[in-house]
All heavy atoms as an XYZ file, in Angstrom:
851
protein
N      20.360    -15.570    -21.884
C      20.279    -14.834    -20.639
C      19.472    -13.567    -20.917
O      19.588    -12.966    -21.975
C      21.689    -14.503    -20.153
C      21.695    -13.783    -18.846
S      23.306    -13.579    -18.011
C      24.537    -13.888    -19.209
N      18.669    -13.163    -19.932
C      17.922    -11.918    -20.024
C      18.255    -11.019    -18.835
O      18.672    -11.510    -17.781
C      16.397    -12.127    -20.120
C      15.825    -12.656    -18.795
C      16.040    -13.027    -21.284
C      14.318    -12.533    -18.674
N      18.070     -9.727    -19.044
C      18.263     -8.749    -17.985
C      16.956     -7.992    -17.826
O      16.358     -7.558    -18.812
C      19.409     -7.770    -18.340
C      19.514     -6.667    -17.302
C      20.726     -8.519    -18.476
N      16.500     -7.868    -16.583
C      15.291     -7.097    -16.276
C      15.723     -5.811    -15.575
O      16.497     -5.852    -14.621
C      14.347     -7.892    -15.393
S      13.721     -9.384    -16.196
N      15.206     -4.688    -16.055
C      15.566     -3.352    -15.570
C      14.306     -2.708    -15.037
O      13.292     -2.652    -15.732
C      16.121     -2.565    -16.744
C      16.601     -1.190    -16.463
C      15.829     -0.067    -16.394
C      17.938     -0.768    -16.252
N      16.615      1.021    -16.145
C      17.918      0.617    -16.062
C      19.155     -1.439    -16.207
C      19.074      1.353    -15.829
C      20.297     -0.713    -15.988
C      20.247      0.665    -15.795
N      14.352     -2.202    -13.805
C      13.172     -1.582    -13.202
C      13.594     -0.439    -12.306
O      14.441     -0.612    -11.437
C      12.433     -2.631    -12.387
C      11.243     -2.120    -11.645
C      10.633     -3.223    -10.823
N       9.288     -3.457    -11.285
C       8.465     -4.343    -10.761
N       8.863     -5.106     -9.777
N       7.251     -4.476    -11.221
N      13.020      0.744    -12.541
C      13.267      1.831    -11.612
C      12.282      1.708    -10.461
O      11.169      1.197    -10.618
C      13.140      3.213    -12.288
O      11.840      3.354    -12.829
C      14.183      3.392    -13.385
N      12.738      2.156     -9.288
C      11.925      2.075     -8.084
C      12.080      3.368     -7.292
O      13.118      4.019     -7.364
C      12.305      0.862     -7.201
C      12.087     -0.445     -7.934
C      13.736      0.942     -6.714
N      11.045      3.713     -6.560
C      11.113      4.851     -5.643
C      11.096      4.281     -4.235
O      10.086      3.725     -3.789
C       9.942      5.795     -5.871
N      12.230      4.392     -3.561
C      12.375      3.855     -2.207
C      12.365      5.030     -1.235
O      13.242      5.894     -1.304
C      13.686      3.067     -2.059
C      13.800      2.468     -0.666
C      13.817      1.993     -3.130
N      11.403      5.074     -0.318
C      11.422      6.155      0.675
C      12.726      6.120      1.475
O      13.242      5.047      1.798
C      10.226      5.839      1.580
C       9.336      4.959      0.755
C      10.258      4.178     -0.140
N      13.275      7.286      1.759
C      14.556      7.360      2.480
C      14.546      6.560      3.769
O      15.528      5.878      4.092
C      14.921      8.818      2.780
C      15.326      9.577      1.523
O      15.726      8.936      0.528
O      15.245     10.812      1.547
N      13.444      6.601      4.507
C      13.394      5.897      5.784
C      13.200      4.382      5.631
O      13.227      3.651      6.614
C      12.318      6.491      6.695
C      10.917      6.402      6.116
O      10.767      6.281      4.878
O       9.954      6.468      6.905
N      13.043      3.900      4.392
C      12.889      2.464      4.128
C      14.084      1.873      3.390
O      14.136      0.677      3.148
C      11.616      2.214      3.300
C      10.331      2.512      4.032
C      10.034      1.501      5.129
O      10.502      0.348      5.045
O       9.325      1.875      6.075
N      15.050      2.718      3.005
C      16.168      2.263      2.158
C      16.941      1.106      2.789
O      17.198      0.099      2.144
C      17.105      3.424      1.849
C      18.153      3.085      0.810
C      18.753      4.321      0.196
N      17.784      5.279     -0.310
C      17.126      5.171     -1.477
N      17.331      4.136     -2.247
N      16.270      6.089     -1.859
N      17.325      1.222      4.037
C      18.098      0.156      4.688
C      17.292     -1.137      4.760
O      17.825     -2.224      4.502
C      18.542      0.586      6.085
N      16.008     -1.037      5.079
C      15.163     -2.225      5.148
C      14.991     -2.864      3.770
O      14.958     -4.088      3.633
C      13.779     -1.884      5.737
C      13.827     -1.464      7.179
C      13.990      0.044      7.333
O      14.687      0.717      6.586
N      13.344      0.597      8.342
N      14.881     -2.023      2.727
C      14.734     -2.540      1.371
C      15.979     -3.322      0.963
O      15.881     -4.439      0.451
C      14.471     -1.386      0.389
C      14.397     -1.810     -1.050
C      13.352     -2.606     -1.508
C      15.375     -1.424     -1.949
C      13.284     -2.993     -2.836
C      15.312     -1.805     -3.281
C      14.262     -2.589     -3.722
N      17.155     -2.759      1.208
C      18.390     -3.457      0.854
C      18.550     -4.748      1.663
O      18.995     -5.772      1.130
C      19.589     -2.533      1.051
C      19.619     -1.320      0.117
C      20.753     -0.379      0.499
C      19.721     -1.740     -1.334
N      18.164     -4.725      2.924
C      18.213     -5.935      3.753
C      17.239     -6.983      3.219
O      17.553     -8.175      3.185
C      17.904     -5.596      5.209
N      16.052     -6.540      2.791
C      15.034     -7.441      2.232
C      15.577     -8.139      0.984
O      15.379     -9.347      0.808
C      13.772     -6.627      1.926
C      12.638     -7.371      1.337
C      11.705     -8.128      1.999
C      12.264     -7.422     -0.051
N      10.791     -8.637      1.118
C      11.116     -8.210     -0.151
C      12.796     -6.866     -1.197
C      10.476     -8.469     -1.354
C      12.172     -7.114     -2.407
C      11.030     -7.913     -2.477
N      16.291     -7.394      0.134
C      16.909     -7.988     -1.059
C      17.880     -9.094     -0.627
O      17.830    -10.214     -1.132
C      17.657     -6.917     -1.891
C      16.701     -5.864     -2.450
C      18.517     -7.564     -2.989
C      15.899     -6.243     -3.639
N      18.766     -8.781      0.319
C      19.760     -9.762      0.780
C      19.109    -10.968      1.461
O      19.506    -12.105      1.222
C      20.753     -9.111      1.745
C      21.723     -8.168      1.054
O      21.878     -8.246     -0.180
O      22.320     -7.334      1.756
N      18.118    -10.714      2.303
C      17.473    -11.795      3.068
C      16.754    -12.790      2.168
O      16.610    -13.960      2.529
C      16.463    -11.208      4.055
C      17.097    -10.462      5.197
C      16.114     -9.564      5.940
O      14.898     -9.589      5.652
O      16.583     -8.802      6.813
N      16.310    -12.355      1.007
C      15.525    -13.222      0.135
C      16.322    -13.762     -1.047
O      15.758    -14.353     -1.962
C      14.272    -12.471     -0.332
C      13.359    -12.205      0.842
O      12.820    -13.126      1.432
N      13.225    -10.944      1.224
N      17.631    -13.588     -0.988
C      18.498    -14.062     -2.066
C      18.347    -15.566     -2.311
O      18.215    -16.010     -3.452
C      19.948    -13.714     -1.724
C      20.941    -14.252     -2.709
C      22.351    -13.913     -2.310
N      23.299    -14.474     -3.260
C      24.584    -14.221     -3.249
N      25.097    -13.409     -2.345
N      25.381    -14.783     -4.141
N      18.374    -16.354     -1.261
C      18.332    -17.816     -1.420
C      17.056    -18.276     -2.125
O      17.094    -19.197     -2.951
C      18.469    -18.503     -0.065
N      15.945    -17.636     -1.817
C      14.680    -18.000     -2.469
C      14.762    -17.717     -3.961
O      14.384    -18.553     -4.790
C      13.491    -17.233     -1.832
C      12.218    -17.463     -2.609
C      13.332    -17.614     -0.377
N      15.267    -16.545     -4.308
C      15.376    -16.198     -5.728
C      16.376    -17.114     -6.440
O      16.139    -17.544     -7.565
C      15.788    -14.735     -5.873
C      14.704    -13.771     -5.459
C      15.176    -12.329     -5.701
N      14.242    -11.363     -5.197
C      14.281    -10.829     -3.986
N      15.225    -11.169     -3.135
N      13.379     -9.947     -3.607
N      17.491    -17.404     -5.784
C      18.477    -18.295     -6.406
C      17.909    -19.692     -6.620
O      18.204    -20.333     -7.621
C      19.750    -18.349     -5.570
C      20.575    -17.091     -5.678
C      21.844    -17.104     -4.843
O      21.969    -17.966     -3.922
O      22.708    -16.253     -5.089
N      17.087    -20.160     -5.692
C      16.459    -21.472     -5.859
C      15.545    -21.514     -7.080
O      15.291    -22.586     -7.633
C      15.675    -21.843     -4.592
N      15.094    -20.350     -7.502
C      14.225    -20.262     -8.683
C      14.969    -19.799     -9.926
O      14.348    -19.494    -10.941
C      13.030    -19.352     -8.385
C      12.053    -20.014     -7.474
N      11.098    -20.894     -7.919
C      11.915    -19.950     -6.128
C      10.390    -21.331     -6.894
N      10.874    -20.783     -5.796
N      16.298    -19.729     -9.855
C      17.093    -19.538    -11.052
C      17.715    -18.185    -11.290
O      18.410    -17.999    -12.290
N      17.493    -17.201    -10.404
C      18.095    -15.890    -10.643
C      19.617    -16.019    -10.682
O      20.206    -16.778     -9.914
C      17.649    -14.859     -9.585
C      17.935    -13.423    -10.059
C      18.287    -15.133     -8.246
C      17.302    -12.347     -9.178
N      20.240    -15.283    -11.591
C      21.704    -15.296    -11.701
C      22.326    -14.148    -10.918
O      23.424    -14.299    -10.384
C      22.120    -15.167    -13.165
S      21.523    -16.490    -14.225
N      21.638    -12.999    -10.880
C      22.182    -11.829    -10.183
C      21.069    -10.831     -9.931
O      20.068    -10.796    -10.651
C      23.273    -11.162    -11.014
N      21.263    -10.037     -8.891
C      20.367     -8.912     -8.594
C      21.232     -7.778     -8.068
O      22.022     -7.959     -7.151
C      19.315     -9.294     -7.560
C      18.347     -8.177     -7.271
C      17.108     -8.634     -6.506
O      17.154     -9.717     -5.865
O      16.110     -7.920     -6.557
N      21.094     -6.617     -8.680
C      21.857     -5.438     -8.295
C      20.905     -4.278     -8.064
O      19.953     -4.089     -8.824
C      22.855     -5.052     -9.392
C      23.870     -6.116     -9.794
C      24.641     -5.662    -11.029
C      24.819     -6.410     -8.646
N      21.170     -3.508     -7.027
C      20.425     -2.273     -6.772
C      21.397     -1.139     -7.053
O      22.463     -1.056     -6.450
C      19.897     -2.211     -5.322
C      19.137     -0.909     -5.100
C      19.012     -3.422     -5.020
N      21.021     -0.260     -7.988
C      21.882      0.832     -8.425
C      21.328      2.162     -7.954
O      20.134      2.436     -8.121
C      21.981      0.854     -9.959
C      22.296     -0.479    -10.646
C      22.263     -0.300    -12.156
C      23.636     -1.017    -10.195
N      22.183      2.965     -7.354
C      21.827      4.320     -6.928
C      22.571      5.303     -7.816
O      23.739      5.080     -8.137
C      22.221      4.553     -5.471
C      21.398      3.781     -4.476
C      20.012      4.348     -4.283
O      19.734      5.465     -4.742
O      19.187      3.668     -3.662
N      21.935      6.413     -8.185
C      22.640      7.403     -9.007
C      23.800      8.020     -8.235
O      23.728      8.190     -7.019
C      21.563      8.442     -9.333
C      20.498      8.245     -8.310
C      20.571      6.816     -7.858
N      24.851      8.336     -8.948
C      26.032      8.946     -8.335
C      25.833     10.429     -8.050
O      26.612     11.028     -7.323
C      27.251      8.778     -9.249
O      27.510      7.416     -9.436
N      24.808     11.011     -8.643
C      24.473     12.422     -8.436
C      23.030     12.494     -7.942
O      22.297     11.502     -8.013
C      24.611     13.214     -9.750
O      23.669     12.700    -10.688
C      26.022     13.103    -10.315
N      22.590     13.641     -7.456
C      21.217     13.739     -6.950
C      20.134     13.459     -8.006
O      19.024     13.106     -7.675
C      21.116     15.179     -6.451
C      22.519     15.599     -6.181
C      23.359     14.859     -7.171
N      20.467     13.612     -9.277
C      19.502     13.314    -10.325
C      19.502     11.811    -10.604
O      20.499     11.136    -10.428
C      19.839     14.061    -11.623
C      19.784     15.559    -11.538
C      20.966     16.169    -10.812
O      22.062     15.643    -10.856
N      20.735     17.258    -10.106
N      18.387     11.330    -11.046
C      18.317      9.927    -11.420
C      17.484      9.131    -10.444
O      17.084      9.608     -9.394
N      17.240      7.889    -10.817
C      16.376      7.008    -10.046
C      17.147      5.789     -9.568
O      18.158      5.404    -10.159
C      15.201      6.557    -10.913
N      16.654      5.183     -8.510
C      17.165      3.890     -8.069
C      16.714      2.859     -9.098
O      15.575      2.879     -9.557
C      16.627      3.543     -6.678
O      17.035      4.564     -5.762
C      17.128      2.191     -6.205
N      17.609      1.946     -9.448
C      17.310      0.924    -10.445
C      17.597     -0.449     -9.837
O      18.613     -0.631     -9.165
C      18.173      1.116    -11.714
C      17.952     -0.010    -12.712
C      17.889      2.472    -12.354
N      16.698     -1.384    -10.069
C      16.930     -2.774     -9.688
C      17.123     -3.561    -10.984
O      16.277     -3.524    -11.877
C      15.763     -3.358     -8.869
C      16.007     -4.836     -8.575
C      15.575     -2.576     -7.576
N      18.269     -4.245    -11.069
C      18.608     -5.053    -12.236
C      18.646     -6.502    -11.795
O      19.322     -6.838    -10.810
C      19.994     -4.645    -12.801
C      20.388     -5.535    -13.972
C      20.006     -3.179    -13.187
N      17.918     -7.350    -12.497
C      18.007     -8.788    -12.236
C      18.407     -9.484    -13.528
O      18.065     -9.035    -14.626
C      16.681     -9.377    -11.704
O      15.631     -9.128    -12.633
C      16.330     -8.793    -10.345
N      19.144    -10.565    -13.390
C      19.619    -11.331    -14.538
C      19.131    -12.769    -14.375
O      19.262    -13.355    -13.292
C      21.161    -11.271    -14.647
C      21.600     -9.810    -14.791
C      21.651    -12.132    -15.817
C      23.102     -9.605    -14.753
N      18.550    -13.285    -15.444
C      17.934    -14.614    -15.452
C      18.455    -15.407    -16.641
O      18.809    -14.820    -17.664
C      16.414    -14.470    -15.556
C      15.830    -13.721    -14.412
C      15.724    -12.353    -14.286
C      15.306    -14.260    -13.219
N      15.161    -12.034    -13.076
C      14.882    -13.186    -12.407
C      15.141    -15.560    -12.747
C      14.317    -13.380    -11.153
C      14.560    -15.749    -11.500
C      14.163    -14.668    -10.720
N      18.462    -16.739    -16.537
C      18.960    -17.549    -17.649
C      18.090    -17.456    -18.903
O      18.583    -17.604    -20.015
C      18.982    -18.976    -17.117
C      18.542    -18.926    -15.710
C      18.149    -17.534    -15.361
N      16.766    -17.209    -18.726
C      15.860    -17.184    -19.880
C      14.542    -16.516    -19.487
O      14.237    -16.356    -18.297
C      15.570    -18.609    -20.361
O      14.822    -19.309    -19.361
N      13.767    -16.168    -20.498
C      12.422    -15.634    -20.249
C      11.569    -16.678    -19.526
O      10.776    -16.336    -18.642
C      11.744    -15.241    -21.566
C      12.334    -14.035    -22.207
N      12.105    -12.761    -21.752
C      13.159    -13.920    -23.276
C      12.757    -11.897    -22.515
N      13.407    -12.575    -23.443
N      11.745    -17.936    -19.883
C      10.944    -19.004    -19.278
C      11.213    -19.134    -17.782
O      10.279    -19.310    -16.987
C      11.217    -20.343    -19.994
C      10.760    -20.384    -21.442
C      11.684    -19.654    -22.415
O      12.872    -19.408    -22.084
O      11.220    -19.308    -23.517
N      12.476    -19.045    -17.390
C      12.821    -19.135    -15.963
C      12.247    -17.928    -15.224
O      11.674    -18.065    -14.137
C      14.347    -19.262    -15.765
C      14.726    -19.143    -14.292
C      14.841    -20.582    -16.335
N      12.369    -16.736    -15.799
C      11.811    -15.542    -15.167
C      10.292    -15.651    -15.049
O       9.726    -15.382    -13.989
C      12.201    -14.287    -15.954
C      11.617    -13.030    -15.364
C      12.058    -12.539    -14.145
C      10.614    -12.340    -16.028
C      11.514    -11.382    -13.595
C      10.066    -11.182    -15.497
C      10.517    -10.700    -14.279
N       9.620    -16.072    -16.108
C       8.163    -16.215    -16.074
C       7.724    -17.242    -15.027
O       6.715    -17.044    -14.331
C       7.624    -16.617    -17.449
C       7.731    -15.498    -18.475
O       7.809    -14.313    -18.084
O       7.738    -15.819    -19.682
N       8.489    -18.322    -14.897
C       8.174    -19.333    -13.874
C       8.302    -18.729    -12.480
O       7.485    -18.993    -11.599
C       9.076    -20.557    -14.041
N       9.333    -17.897    -12.256
C       9.506    -17.232    -10.965
C       8.311    -16.337    -10.655
O       7.786    -16.350     -9.544
C      10.804    -16.431    -10.954
C      10.855    -15.380     -9.887
C      10.847    -14.035    -10.060
C      10.890    -15.585     -8.468
N      10.884    -13.383     -8.841
C      10.911    -14.325     -7.854
C      10.915    -16.720     -7.666
C      10.948    -14.156     -6.474
C      10.956    -16.557     -6.290
C      10.974    -15.295     -5.707
N       7.875    -15.566    -11.622
C       6.748    -14.653    -11.423
C       5.500    -15.419    -10.978
O       4.702    -14.906    -10.193
C       6.468    -13.857    -12.720
C       7.646    -12.930    -13.048
C       5.175    -13.069    -12.639
C       7.903    -11.854    -12.032
N       5.353    -16.653    -11.433
C       4.153    -17.446    -11.138
C       4.249    -18.260     -9.848
O       3.303    -18.979     -9.518
C       3.873    -18.380    -12.319
N       5.343    -18.150     -9.080
C       5.503    -19.004     -7.899
C       4.834    -18.406     -6.661
O       4.795    -17.186     -6.489
C       6.992    -19.224     -7.553
O       7.565    -17.967     -7.209
C       7.739    -19.871     -8.676
N       4.361    -19.254     -5.766
C       3.845    -18.774     -4.481
C       4.930    -18.107     -3.635
O       4.640    -17.203     -2.852
C       3.333    -20.044     -3.785
C       3.203    -21.076     -4.851
C       4.159    -20.692     -5.941
N       6.190    -18.517     -3.816
C       7.279    -17.909     -3.058
C       7.416    -16.429     -3.405
O       7.642    -15.596     -2.540
C       8.610    -18.634     -3.307
C       8.683    -19.990     -2.661
C       8.142    -21.095     -3.562
O       7.527    -20.794     -4.624
O       8.315    -22.266     -3.204
N       7.281    -16.089     -4.684
C       7.352    -14.684     -5.069
C       6.171    -13.918     -4.477
O       6.340    -12.811     -3.971
C       7.350    -14.520     -6.587
C       7.439    -13.029     -6.963
C       7.357    -12.827     -8.464
N       7.422    -11.414     -8.765
C       6.371    -10.595     -8.782
N       5.170    -11.040     -8.490
N       6.513     -9.325     -9.089
N       4.999    -14.504     -4.514
C       3.832    -13.856     -3.908
C       4.074    -13.596     -2.425
O       3.720    -12.535     -1.908
C       2.584    -14.718     -4.084
C       2.125    -14.793     -5.525
O       2.547    -13.939     -6.344
O       1.345    -15.713     -5.839
N       4.708    -14.547     -1.732
C       5.001    -14.373     -0.310
C       5.978    -13.221     -0.095
O       5.808    -12.397      0.800
C       5.573    -15.668      0.272
C       5.870    -15.576      1.767
C       6.562    -16.815      2.308
N       7.829    -17.116      1.673
C       8.981    -16.453      1.879
N       9.008    -15.429      2.708
N      10.085    -16.805      1.269
N       6.999    -13.124     -0.943
C       7.983    -12.046     -0.803
C       7.354    -10.677     -1.046
O       7.674     -9.714     -0.361
C       9.145    -12.239     -1.777
C      10.061    -13.427     -1.537
C      11.189    -13.420     -2.561
C      10.614    -13.435     -0.135
N       6.480    -10.595     -2.027
C       5.881     -9.294     -2.341
C       4.795     -8.911     -1.344
O       4.387     -7.751     -1.297
C       5.318     -9.262     -3.769
O       4.329    -10.273     -3.912
C       6.422     -9.469     -4.793
N       4.349     -9.859     -0.538
C       3.354     -9.561      0.492
C       4.066     -9.229      1.801
O       3.931     -9.923      2.807
C       2.412    -10.751      0.675
C       1.271    -10.436      1.627
O       0.917     -9.248      1.763
O       0.736    -11.377      2.241
N       4.869     -8.164      1.749
C       5.590     -7.742      2.946
C       5.504     -6.229      3.066
O       5.314     -5.519      2.073
C       7.057     -8.172      2.871
O       7.744     -7.390      1.918
N       5.638     -5.742      4.286
C       5.595     -4.289      4.515
C       6.696     -3.572      3.754
O       6.477     -2.496      3.203
C       5.698     -3.979      6.009
C       4.453     -4.396      6.782
O       3.374     -4.531      6.148
O       4.565     -4.592      8.006
N       7.884     -4.162      3.711
C       9.004     -3.529      3.009
C       8.685     -3.416      1.521
O       8.844     -2.363      0.920
C      10.323     -4.302      3.225
C      11.430     -3.748      2.345
C      10.726     -4.261      4.685
N       8.214     -4.491      0.918
C       7.901     -4.469     -0.510
C       6.808     -3.446     -0.805
O       6.889     -2.707     -1.788
C       7.480     -5.859     -0.990
C       7.363     -5.955     -2.476
N       6.211     -5.654     -3.144
C       8.274     -6.311     -3.419
C       6.402     -5.824     -4.439
N       7.649     -6.219     -4.626
N       5.813     -3.381      0.046
C       4.709     -2.432     -0.172
C       5.138     -0.977      0.017
O       4.493     -0.074     -0.493
C       3.543     -2.760      0.746
C       2.732     -3.964      0.285
C       1.458     -4.126      1.103
N       1.734     -4.524      2.472
C       1.880     -5.784      2.874
N       1.788     -6.766      2.011
N       2.123     -6.056      4.137
N       6.236     -0.734      0.709
C       6.686      0.642      0.945
C       7.399      1.244     -0.269
O       7.638      2.452     -0.308
C       7.611      0.699      2.161
O       8.871      0.131      1.858
N       7.740      0.421     -1.236
C       8.496      0.858     -2.415
C       7.547      0.976     -3.608
O       6.696      0.125     -3.814
C       9.633     -0.148     -2.712
C      10.365      0.200     -3.993
C      10.594     -0.210     -1.533
N       7.738      2.038     -4.404
C       6.955      2.203     -5.634
C       7.747      1.595     -6.783
O       8.847      2.042     -7.107
C       6.705      3.681     -5.908
C       5.916      3.930     -7.168
C       5.802      5.398     -7.482
O       5.832      6.231     -6.557
O       5.707      5.717     -8.682
N       7.195      0.545     -7.371
C       7.858     -0.172     -8.451
C       7.306      0.292     -9.793
O       6.108      0.312    -10.000
C       7.631     -1.682     -8.315
C       8.284     -2.257     -7.086
C       7.618     -2.282     -5.872
C       9.568     -2.755     -7.139
C       8.218     -2.793     -4.729
C      10.185     -3.275     -6.012
C       9.496     -3.286     -4.816
O      10.086     -3.789     -3.699
N       8.200      0.644    -10.704
C       7.809      1.018    -12.063
C       7.811     -0.250    -12.927
O       8.277     -1.306    -12.481
C       8.785      2.066    -12.604
C       9.082      3.217    -11.640
C       8.109      4.346    -11.698
N       8.135      5.367    -10.670
C       9.111      5.993    -10.073
N      10.358      5.691    -10.339
N       8.906      6.940     -9.189
N       7.310     -0.172    -14.137
C       7.270     -1.379    -14.988
C       8.663     -1.973    -15.235
O       9.663     -1.257    -15.282
C       6.672     -0.858    -16.303
C       5.910      0.370    -15.919
C       6.681      0.983    -14.773
N       8.682     -3.273    -15.411
C       9.912     -3.999    -15.733
C      10.121     -3.950    -17.244
O       9.184     -4.192    -18.010
C       9.833     -5.475    -15.277
C       9.749     -5.568    -13.760
C      11.018     -6.279    -15.819
C       9.474     -6.974    -13.245
N      11.349     -3.658    -17.648
C      11.730     -3.767    -19.053
C      12.684     -4.938    -19.175
O      13.666     -5.026    -18.433
C      12.426     -2.478    -19.553
O      11.552     -1.374    -19.343
C      12.783     -2.584    -21.029
N      12.371     -5.858    -20.081
C      13.232     -7.025    -20.302
C      14.158     -6.763    -21.488
O      13.748     -6.198    -22.493
C      12.397     -8.262    -20.618
C      11.509     -8.715    -19.504
C      10.873    -10.026    -19.895
N       9.764    -10.361    -19.028
C       9.240    -11.567    -18.948
N       9.723    -12.551    -19.698
N       8.236    -11.798    -18.142
N      15.392     -7.212    -21.341
C      16.378     -7.106    -22.402
C      16.945     -8.483    -22.696
O      17.294     -9.226    -21.770
C      17.538     -6.189    -21.987
C      17.130     -4.753    -21.798
C      16.679     -4.303    -20.557
C      17.194     -3.848    -22.850
C      16.300     -2.982    -20.369
C      16.811     -2.525    -22.670
C      16.369     -2.103    -21.426
O      15.995     -0.794    -21.248
N      17.041     -8.825    -23.972
C      17.741    -10.046    -24.372
C      19.229     -9.737    -24.422
O      19.639     -8.690    -24.932
C      17.268    -10.518    -25.751
C      15.823    -10.980    -25.728
O      15.473    -11.777    -24.835
O      15.055    -10.550    -26.602
N      20.040    -10.626    -23.907
C      21.478    -10.449    -23.940
C      21.978    -10.911    -25.307
O      21.747    -12.054    -25.707
C      22.153    -11.272    -22.827
O      21.565    -10.896    -21.585
C      23.641    -11.039    -22.782
N      22.655    -10.004    -26.017
C      23.126    -10.321    -27.363
C      24.646    -10.248    -27.475
O      25.208    -10.539    -28.523
C      22.464     -9.414    -28.428
C      20.957     -9.643    -28.456
C      22.778     -7.950    -28.177
N      25.320     -9.850    -26.403
C      26.772     -9.780    -26.422
C      27.288     -9.363    -25.058
O      26.519     -9.074    -24.150
N      28.603     -9.342    -24.906
C      29.217     -8.939    -23.652
C      29.687    -10.128    -22.841
O      29.777    -11.238    -23.343
N      29.988     -9.879    -21.575
C      30.490    -10.944    -20.710
C      30.251    -10.571    -19.253
O      29.932     -9.440    -18.930
C      31.990    -11.188    -20.935
C      32.845    -10.019    -20.537
C      33.370     -9.919    -19.254
C      33.099     -8.987    -21.434
C      34.135     -8.831    -18.873
C      33.878     -7.897    -21.070
C      34.387     -7.824    -19.793
O      35.143     -6.751    -19.418
N      30.398    -11.526    -18.372
C      30.396    -11.285    -16.933
C      31.663    -11.919    -16.362
O      32.175    -12.889    -16.914
C      29.167    -11.898    -16.222
O      29.183    -13.310    -16.421
C      27.872    -11.332    -16.770
N      32.146    -11.360    -15.288
C      33.293    -11.949    -14.604
C      32.834    -13.231    -13.928
O      31.700    -13.314    -13.451
C      33.862    -10.973    -13.578
N      33.694    -14.209    -13.859
C      33.321    -15.489    -13.261
C      32.895    -15.332    -11.811
O      31.923    -15.915    -11.377
C      34.474    -16.475    -13.373
N      33.623    -14.522    -11.058
C      33.293    -14.328     -9.646
C      33.598    -12.878     -9.284
O      34.751    -12.500     -9.147
C      34.091    -15.279     -8.765
N      32.565    -12.101     -9.140
C      32.720    -10.701     -8.775
C      32.790    -10.604     -7.258
O      31.881    -11.065     -6.564
C      31.530     -9.896     -9.299
C      31.571     -8.393     -9.167
C      32.740     -7.819     -9.956
C      30.267     -7.792     -9.665
N      33.866    -10.039     -6.712
C      33.965     -9.940     -5.242
C      32.816     -9.121     -4.661
O      32.394     -8.128     -5.261
C      35.296     -9.228     -5.014
C      35.973     -9.133     -6.323
C      34.978     -9.436     -7.392
N      32.296     -9.530     -3.533
C      31.176     -8.854     -2.880
C      31.462     -7.374     -2.641
O      30.595     -6.540     -2.832
C      30.823     -9.554     -1.572
C      29.547     -9.059     -0.931
C      28.303     -9.411     -1.735
O      28.291    -10.311     -2.538
N      27.239     -8.670     -1.514
N      32.692     -7.040     -2.269
C      33.014     -5.643     -1.996
C      32.960     -4.788     -3.263
O      32.852     -3.566     -3.179
C      34.366     -5.489     -1.300
C      35.542     -6.031     -2.084
C      35.826     -7.513     -1.857
O      35.023     -8.215     -1.215
O      36.866     -7.983     -2.331
N      32.981     -5.398     -4.425
C      32.901     -4.639     -5.681
C      31.506     -4.062     -5.893
O      31.340     -3.125     -6.647
C      33.287     -5.515     -6.860
N      30.501     -4.627     -5.218
C      29.134     -4.135     -5.408
C      28.617     -3.396     -4.181
O      27.447     -3.091     -4.088
C      28.165     -5.270     -5.816
C      28.097     -6.356     -4.742
C      28.561     -5.844     -7.143
C      27.017     -7.371     -4.959
N      29.458     -3.111     -3.249
C      29.035     -2.362     -2.049
C      29.675     -1.019     -2.026
O      30.695     -0.744     -2.455
C      29.396     -3.127     -0.788
C      28.678     -4.447     -0.725
C      27.681     -4.454      0.400
N      27.094     -5.752      0.471
C      25.793     -5.953      0.404
N      24.973     -4.965      0.268
N      25.300     -7.146      0.514
């Protein structure tokens, strides 16, 4: 399993649309193998918004990057309104995930 970490700059007036865009496109990403996607906001005024995605492997993630579906998702007004910083990939070497995390735990 790999984890991709990316900071993003989301304009305040686009935040709700950005979060909706993430939710609306979940099925497409899941069809291409994504295990999870989380948007993290800092608890204090300092810090950046972070998007974390979890994939079964580098190969599955690379295949997603090369799909026309991803190109379609990134060709949207909402996606263009956000400044995306480089993605950092991490190999998972330990730890665990809960079998089923309740939706309210991430809201």
